[in-house]
C-alpha positions as CSV (number, residue, x, y, z in Angstrom):
1,A,117.8,134.1,139.5
2,L,121.3,133.1,138.9
3,K,120.4,130.5,137.4
4,H,117.9,132.2,134.7
5,L,120.7,134.9,134.0
6,A,123.4,131.7,133.7
7,W,120.9,129.8,131.5
8,V,119.9,133.3,129.4
9,M,123.6,134.0,129.0
10,M,124.7,130.4,128.3
11,R,122.6,130.6,125.2
12,G,123.8,133.7,123.6
13,E,122.8,134.9,120.0
14,N,123.3,132.1,118.3
15,P,124.2,128.7,120.3
16,I,128.3,128.9,119.7
17,D,128.0,132.2,122.0
18,L,129.0,132.5,125.3
19,R,128.2,135.3,127.0
20,V,129.4,136.9,129.9
21,V,128.4,140.4,130.0
22,I,124.4,141.0,129.8
23,Q,122.7,144.5,129.9
24,R,121.0,145.3,132.6
25,G,117.7,146.3,130.6
26,T,117.9,143.2,129.1
27,A,118.9,141.1,132.7
28,E,115.7,142.9,134.1
29,R,113.6,142.1,131.1
30,E,114.8,138.1,131.2
31,L,114.2,138.3,135.2
32,E,110.7,139.6,134.7
33,K,110.0,136.1,133.2
34,L,110.8,134.5,135.3
35,F,108.7,136.5,138.3
36,H,105.5,136.6,135.7
37,Q,103.6,135.4,138.5
38,E,104.3,138.5,141.1
39,L,102.4,141.5,142.1
40,S,104.7,143.6,140.3
41,P,107.3,141.8,138.1
42,P,109.9,144.7,136.8
43,K,109.9,146.3,140.5
44,I,111.0,142.5,141.6
45,S,113.1,142.0,138.6
46,R,115.2,145.4,139.5
47,D,115.1,145.0,143.1
48,C,116.5,141.5,142.3
49,L,119.1,142.6,140.6
50,D,120.4,145.4,143.5
51,D,120.2,142.5,145.2
52,L,122.7,140.4,143.3
53,L,125.2,143.4,142.6
54,K,125.2,144.8,146.3
55,Y,126.2,141.3,147.8
56,H,128.5,140.6,145.1
57,L,127.1,137.9,143.0
58,L,127.1,140.1,140.1
59,Q,129.5,142.7,139.0
60,I,128.8,145.9,137.2
61,K,131.6,145.7,134.2
62,T,131.4,148.6,132.4
63,G,128.5,150.8,132.3
64,D,125.6,149.6,131.6
65,E,126.7,145.9,131.6
66,I,126.8,143.4,134.3
67,E,128.2,140.4,134.5
68,F,129.4,137.0,136.9
69,R,132.2,137.6,139.3
70,H,133.8,134.2,137.2
71,Q,133.1,132.5,134.3
72,L,133.3,129.5,136.7
73,I,130.3,130.6,138.5
74,Q,128.5,131.7,135.6
75,E,129.0,127.6,134.0
76,Y,128.0,126.3,137.5
77,Y,124.9,128.0,138.0
78,A,124.2,127.2,134.1
79,A,124.6,123.5,134.8
80,E,122.2,124.2,137.8
81,A,119.5,125.2,135.0
82,L,120.3,122.3,132.9
83,R,120.0,119.5,135.3
84,E,116.3,121.3,136.4
85,R,116.1,120.2,132.2
86,L,117.5,117.5,131.7
87,P,114.4,115.4,132.5
88,D,112.9,117.2,129.5
89,L,115.0,116.9,127.1
90,S,114.7,114.2,124.0
91,D,117.8,112.7,123.1
92,G,118.4,114.7,120.0
93,E,117.5,117.9,121.6
94,L,120.6,117.2,124.2
95,K,123.1,116.4,121.5
96,R,122.4,118.8,119.0
97,E,121.9,122.1,121.8
98,Y,124.5,121.3,124.4
99,L,126.6,118.2,123.9
100,N,127.3,119.3,120.7
101,Y,129.1,122.8,121.9
102,L,132.1,123.6,122.8
103,N,130.6,125.9,125.5
104,W,128.8,123.9,127.2
105,T,131.4,121.2,127.9
106,V,132.3,123.0,131.3
107,P,128.6,123.3,132.6
108,V,127.6,119.4,131.3
109,A,130.9,118.2,133.2
110,L,129.6,120.2,136.5
111,M,126.1,119.2,135.7
112,L,126.6,115.1,135.5
113,A,128.4,115.8,139.3
114,L,125.2,117.1,140.9
115,V,123.1,114.3,138.9
116,R,121.6,111.7,141.6
117,D,119.7,109.9,139.0
118,E,121.6,107.1,137.5
119,A,119.9,106.6,134.8
120,Q,119.8,110.1,133.4
121,A,123.7,110.4,134.0
122,L,124.4,107.2,131.7
123,R,122.5,108.6,129.8
124,V,123.8,112.2,128.9
125,V,127.2,110.3,128.9
126,R,126.0,107.6,126.0
127,L,125.2,110.5,124.1
128,A,128.6,112.5,124.7
129,V,130.2,109.0,123.4
130,E,127.9,109.1,120.0
131,V,128.9,112.7,119.6
132,D,132.5,112.6,120.4
133,W,134.6,109.9,121.9
134,M,136.7,112.3,124.0
135,L,134.0,114.5,125.1
136,G,132.4,111.0,125.8
137,A,135.9,109.6,127.9
138,R,135.7,113.3,129.6
139,L,132.3,113.0,131.0
140,A,132.9,109.4,131.6
141,G,134.4,109.6,134.9
142,E,132.7,113.5,135.7
143,V,129.4,111.1,137.4
144,K,128.5,110.5,140.1
145,Q,131.7,107.4,141.9
146,E,129.2,104.9,141.7
147,F,128.0,105.2,138.3
148,Q,131.8,105.2,137.0
149,E,132.5,101.9,136.6
150,Q,129.4,101.8,134.1
151,T,130.1,104.7,132.1
152,V,133.7,103.9,132.3
153,E,132.6,100.4,130.2
154,M,130.8,102.5,127.6
155,V,134.5,104.2,126.6
156,S,136.1,101.0,126.9
157,G,133.4,99.1,124.6
158,L,134.1,101.5,122.1
159,N,135.7,99.9,118.8
160,V,138.7,101.9,118.8
161,P,142.7,101.0,118.5
162,L,144.2,100.0,122.0
163,W,146.3,103.6,121.7
164,L,143.4,105.4,121.6
165,K,141.7,103.7,123.5
166,V,144.7,104.3,126.2
167,E,144.1,107.8,125.7
168,L,140.6,108.2,126.0
169,W,141.0,106.2,129.6
170,G,143.3,109.0,130.6
171,K,140.2,111.4,129.8
172,T,138.3,109.5,132.2
173,R,140.7,110.9,134.8
174,S,138.6,107.8,136.6
175,D,140.3,104.8,138.9
176,F,138.5,102.6,137.1
177,V,140.3,102.3,134.3
178,L,143.5,102.2,135.8
179,P,143.5,97.7,135.4
180,G,143.8,98.4,131.6
181,L,145.8,101.3,132.1
182,F,148.4,98.9,134.3
183,Q,147.7,95.8,131.7
184,A,149.1,98.8,128.3
185,L,152.2,100.1,130.2
186,E,153.1,96.5,129.7
187,D,153.4,96.8,126.2
188,E,156.4,98.9,124.8
189,D,154.7,100.3,122.0
190,L,152.1,102.3,124.2
191,R,154.0,103.0,127.1
192,Q,154.9,106.2,127.0
193,R,151.2,107.1,125.9
194,T,150.1,105.0,129.0
195,V,152.3,106.9,131.4
196,V,150.9,109.7,130.0
197,A,147.3,108.6,130.5
198,L,148.1,107.2,134.0
199,G,150.0,111.1,134.8
200,N,146.1,112.1,134.6
201,L,144.7,110.3,137.4
202,G,145.0,110.9,141.4
203,A,145.3,106.8,142.6
204,E,148.4,106.1,144.9
205,E,148.4,102.7,142.8
206,V,149.5,105.4,139.9
207,I,152.5,106.6,141.9
208,E,154.3,103.3,141.8
209,A,153.5,102.6,138.7
210,L,155.3,105.9,137.5
211,L,158.1,105.6,139.8
212,W,158.3,102.5,137.8
213,A,158.6,104.1,134.5
214,L,161.4,106.3,136.0
215,E,164.0,103.3,135.1
216,D,162.5,102.6,131.6
217,E,165.3,102.6,129.0
218,D,163.6,104.7,126.8
219,S,163.9,108.7,127.6
220,Y,161.1,109.6,126.0
221,V,159.4,107.2,128.3
222,R,161.3,108.6,131.7
223,S,160.5,112.2,130.3
224,S,156.9,111.6,130.4
225,A,157.4,110.1,134.0
226,V,158.6,112.8,135.8
227,E,156.0,115.0,133.7
228,A,153.3,112.9,135.6
229,L,155.0,113.0,138.8
230,G,155.4,116.0,139.4
231,N,151.8,116.9,138.0
232,L,150.7,114.7,141.3
233,G,152.9,116.2,143.5
234,A,152.3,114.0,146.1
235,E,154.8,113.3,149.0
236,E,155.8,110.2,147.9
237,V,157.7,111.4,144.8
238,I,160.4,114.2,146.3
239,E,162.8,111.4,147.1
240,A,162.5,109.8,143.2
């Protein structure tokens, strides 16, 4: 029931809408569709909503309006619903109706962490790269760890300037981009941008590279390294 409601609310009245509230009457009618094979769909949908409210999975916003207790919970259940539908979606549908809209970015990212089918995970990232490089880079790092080497390669294989590739690598937040970033760190013209990208990663090897960047002659590189280290918040950076 939560997946069904989240799906309906995410789609909104038009593709760019994200509904965070829904009228109780609308929610009941939607759940009736879900329970259409039951003996009494209207009663079951009412009882179901009562239970979801009683156990604080949903809450009343104002009057007759219902909402999830947090938008991220709504997006998670929308991700679950999308994962179930993924094998039936064509490449065109996936790009046009989901990857193309900002309000679906978080649910798609959450969904990829749940997808165990390697082919499906790689398909989503490949299509995302075709829609938008930054989106593709982010999603490349959301798939399961065992798929990331291939998804990161999709980003690394883009025919773009190296400075842009550094930014894309940082967007992935994947450890598989570390060799490329460490190499880019040696380029003075790319060093500040690379330091910022490294700050998005949490690997231990990143800390040593950022501590080294604290000694750089360029004050912009040093300040970026300080900010990156502060964001990491690891014990090793306190003394530095």
